[in-house]
C-alpha positions in Angstrom: -87.3 -85.7 85.9 -83.8 -84.6 86.7 -83.2 -84.3 90.4 -82.5 -80.6 90.3 -85.9 -80.0 88.6 -87.9 -82.5 90.6 -86.4 -81.4 94.0 -86.3 -77.7 93.6 -87.4 -76.1 96.9 -87.8 -72.6 95.4 -90.2 -73.9 92.7 -91.7 -76.8 94.7 -92.6 -79.0 91.8 -94.8 -81.7 93.3 -92.8 -81.9 96.5 -95.8 -81.2 98.8 -97.9 -83.5 96.6 -95.6 -86.4 97.1 -95.2 -85.8 100.8 -98.9 -85.4 101.5 -99.7 -88.4 99.3 -97.3 -90.6 101.2 -98.7 -89.6 104.6 -102.3 -90.2 103.4 -101.5 -93.6 102.0 -99.4 -94.8 105.0 -101.5 -94.0 108.1 -101.2 -97.4 110.0 -98.2 -97.5 112.3 -97.3 -101.0 111.2 -97.4 -100.0 107.5 -95.3 -96.9 108.2 -92.6 -98.9 110.0 -92.5 -101.5 107.3 -92.2 -98.8 104.6 -89.0 -97.4 106.2 -87.3 -100.3 104.3 -87.6 -98.2 101.2 -84.9 -95.9 102.5 -82.4 -98.8 102.2 -83.6 -100.2 98.8 -82.2 -97.6 96.5 -78.8 -97.6 98.2 -78.8 -101.4 97.9 -79.5 -101.1 94.2 -76.6 -98.8 93.8 -74.3 -101.4 95.2 -76.0 -104.3 93.3 -75.4 -102.4 90.0 -71.9 -101.5 91.1 -71.2 -105.2 91.5 -71.7 -105.7 87.8 -69.4 -102.8 86.9 -67.4 -100.9 89.5 -67.5 -97.7 87.5 -71.2 -97.3 88.0 -71.1 -96.2 91.6 -68.6 -93.4 90.8 -70.7 -92.1 88.0 -73.9 -92.2 90.1 -72.2 -90.3 92.9 -70.8 -87.7 90.5 -74.3 -87.2 89.0 -75.8 -86.9 92.4 -73.3 -84.2 93.5 -73.7 -82.3 90.3 -77.5 -82.3 90.5 -77.5 -81.2 94.1 -75.2 -78.4 93.2 -77.6 -77.3 90.4 -80.3 -76.8 93.0 -78.3 -73.9 94.3 -79.2 -74.6 97.9 -75.9 -75.1 99.7 -77.3 -76.4 103.0 -79.4 -78.9 101.1 -76.4 -80.0 99.0 -74.2 -80.7 102.0 -77.0 -82.5 103.9 -78.0 -84.7 100.9 -74.5 -85.7 100.1 -73.6 -86.5 103.7 -76.7 -88.8 104.0 -75.8 -90.5 100.7 -72.1 -91.0 101.4 -72.6 -92.1 105.0 -75.3 -94.7 104.1 -73.2 -96.1 101.2 -70.1 -96.3 103.4 -72.0 -98.4 106.0 -73.5 -100.7 103.3 -70.2 -101.1 101.5 -68.4 -102.1 104.6 -71.1 -104.6 105.5 -72.1 -106.2 102.2 -69.4 -105.6 99.5 -68.5 -109.3 99.4 -72.1 -110.5 100.1 -74.1 -108.7 97.4 -76.5 -111.6 97.2 -77.9 -110.6 100.6 -78.7 -107.1 99.2 -80.5 -108.8 96.2 -82.6 -110.9 98.6 -83.3 -107.7 100.6 -84.8 -105.9 97.6 -87.2 -108.8 97.1 -88.2 -109.3 100.7 -88.6 -105.6 101.5 -91.0 -105.2 98.5 -93.0 -108.2 99.7 -93.1 -106.7 103.3 -94.4 -103.4 102.0 -97.2 -105.1 100.1 -98.1 -106.9 103.4 -98.0 -103.5 105.1 -100.7 -102.2 102.8 -103.0 -105.0 104.1 -103.3 -102.9 107.2 -104.5 -99.9 105.3 -107.8 -99.1 103.5 -107.9 -99.3 99.7 -106.8 -96.0 98.0 -109.4 -93.7 96.4 -110.9 -94.5 93.0 -110.4 -98.2 93.2 -114.0 -98.7 94.3 -115.8 -95.6 93.2 -115.3 -91.9 92.3 -115.9 -90.5 95.7 -112.3 -89.9 96.5 -112.7 -91.7 99.8 -110.5 -94.5 101.2 -112.3 -97.8 101.4 -111.9 -100.3 104.2 -110.6 -103.7 103.2 -113.4 -106.2 103.9 -115.5 -108.7 101.9 -118.0 -106.1 100.8 -115.4 -103.8 99.2 -113.4 -106.6 97.7 -116.7 -107.9 96.2 -117.2 -104.4 94.6 -113.6 -104.5 93.4 -114.2 -107.8 91.6 -112.4 -111.1 91.7 -110.0 -110.4 88.8 -108.9 -107.0 90.2 -108.6 -108.4 93.7 -106.3 -111.2 92.6 -104.3 -108.7 90.4 -103.6 -106.5 93.5 -100.9 -108.8 94.8 -98.6 -109.1 91.7 -99.2 -105.5 90.7 -98.7 -104.3 94.3 -95.4 -106.3 94.5 -94.2 -104.9 91.2 -95.0 -101.3 92.3 -93.3 -101.7 95.6 -90.3 -103.4 94.0 -89.9 -100.6 91.5 -90.3 -98.0 94.1 -87.0 -99.0 95.6 -85.0 -98.7 92.4 -81.9 -96.6 92.4 -83.3 -94.1 90.0 -85.9 -93.1 92.7 -83.2 -92.4 95.3 -82.8 -88.8 94.4 -86.6 -88.1 94.2 -88.2 -90.0 97.0 -85.7 -90.9 99.8 -84.0 -87.5 99.9 -87.3 -85.7 99.6 -88.7 -87.5 102.6 -85.6 -87.0 104.7 -85.1 -83.4 103.9 -88.7 -82.5 104.4 -88.0 -83.0 108.0 -84.4 -81.8 108.3 -84.2 -79.0 105.7 -86.4 -76.0 106.2 -87.4 -73.9 103.3 -90.1 -71.3 103.0 -91.6 -72.8 99.8 -91.9 -76.3 101.3 -94.7 -77.3 103.7 -93.5 -77.8 107.2 -93.7 -81.5 108.0 -96.3 -81.0 110.7 -98.5 -79.4 108.0 -97.8 -82.2 105.6 -99.0 -84.7 108.3 -102.1 -82.6 109.0 -103.1 -82.5 105.3 -102.3 -86.1 104.8 -104.4 -87.2 107.8 -107.3 -84.9 106.7 -107.2 -86.4 103.2 -107.2 -89.9 104.7 -110.3 -89.1 106.9 -112.3 -86.8 104.7 -111.2 -88.0 101.2 -108.7 -86.5 98.8 -111.2 -84.3 96.8 -111.1 -81.6 99.5 -107.4 -81.2 99.2 -106.3 -78.6 96.6 -103.0 -80.5 96.0 -105.0 -83.5 94.6 -107.3 -81.6 92.2 -105.5 -82.6 89.0 -105.1 -86.1 90.3 -108.8 -86.4 91.0 -109.8 -85.0 87.6 -107.5 -87.6 85.9 -109.3 -90.5 87.5 -112.8 -89.1 87.1 -112.3 -89.0 83.3 
């Protein structure tokens, strides 16, 4: 979705859903620290694509500015663009002539995030329809089956690799940062996001109203 639609505080289109989902799926401290790498990935991809054509970065920046202005939230617009420009300036000064290191980073960070999920239970609906998280052990992997267990690694790597793509910068990274820094009456306060995420993790996601449509989809 366009950024000004996806991140629209006054309408809150899936903002709380994304935040609570992230908290529920990343409860282990090791996994959370490893997943902070995703904040760099999209910026790295902007520079990687810019290395193929230098006009790309200027167009991307212009689109970002335009879309943040369309949200009609001045404080958010200023905050988001400051974060973007500051991060890009630091990366450009460090890696402009060594773009291959950024390419290597995108691969390694995706692999690290897959490893980070080894420290977490399996997400709901992989084992059964209870909506509960399942611990990773021989019993649950046996229920999962040999083929799906083996498939978890390449599918998990692809999912984490794509999660760092530049097109997700506007939706994921800025959403996570501004959920803590930008206060808005229609967005859950971060402490409430954490509370809902932790409760969903412990009690299962069926009890959380935000996940009703998500649960119905998998139960079909």
